[in-house]
Phi, psi and omega in degrees: 000137181289158175303322182292320179290320176301312183298318179301316179294323176298317179296323181294329178293337179257015180300332182296334181291312175292329177293318175301311183297324179292314178300319185289317185285313178291320171304313176299317173311303183290325175302309185291324177294310179300324177295317178296323179290325180282324190245004172238121185301318182297317180290324177293319176297321176298318178297317181293320180292324172300315180293320179296313178300328179279355179077027184267130185289162177056043189301318182297314177299315180289331176299318179288320180299307181303317179296318181292319175297318179299308184299306181291310182293326175295321176293317180295321183294321177300317184278339182088039179246133179052045186303312180301315181301312181299318179298317180297309184295314180292321179297316175306313180305315185288324177297318178296320173304310181301310184296321186272328184230326186280327181294325178293341182277349183278124179238083186244153181268335179223177185292326182288322179292321177297315178300317177299317176291323181294318179288344182270353181295127182295333179294324174297315176303317179294318182296315182296318178292322177296317176302316174303311177299322179297320181274328183274336187092169185282354184088167186286339178268071182203159178292320177307315184290313184295337179272003178079015177279343179224000000 
């Protein structure tokens, strides 16, 4: 076996570590964000205003719903429970955020500059990481794995 192939196999044995770090960081981001929006009046009002400005109907109700999804699914993602469902729910939140408010914030002169600014959006990175976790699974250090779901 060549050294490159051996090194590749060694790396694959450690694949669980970046999966765990991605789950903890993305889940923690959403958990803390949702917690702030649920339990701090100023953050809850900011969320409601953002939804109103984006033209989303039922903004007060949806502000609570989106915050609750972030809080609950963020916690579940950190622990590795119902990982695919959490990835879909949180990814959906981010796609709506990108479509309703973030795309409008891009002020580029050309298509290359627009693409550069689009790829720099943190929401897009979250969607990509959630997509990776959806397809790769939560790793062996998760409740999903211990329950035999992966």
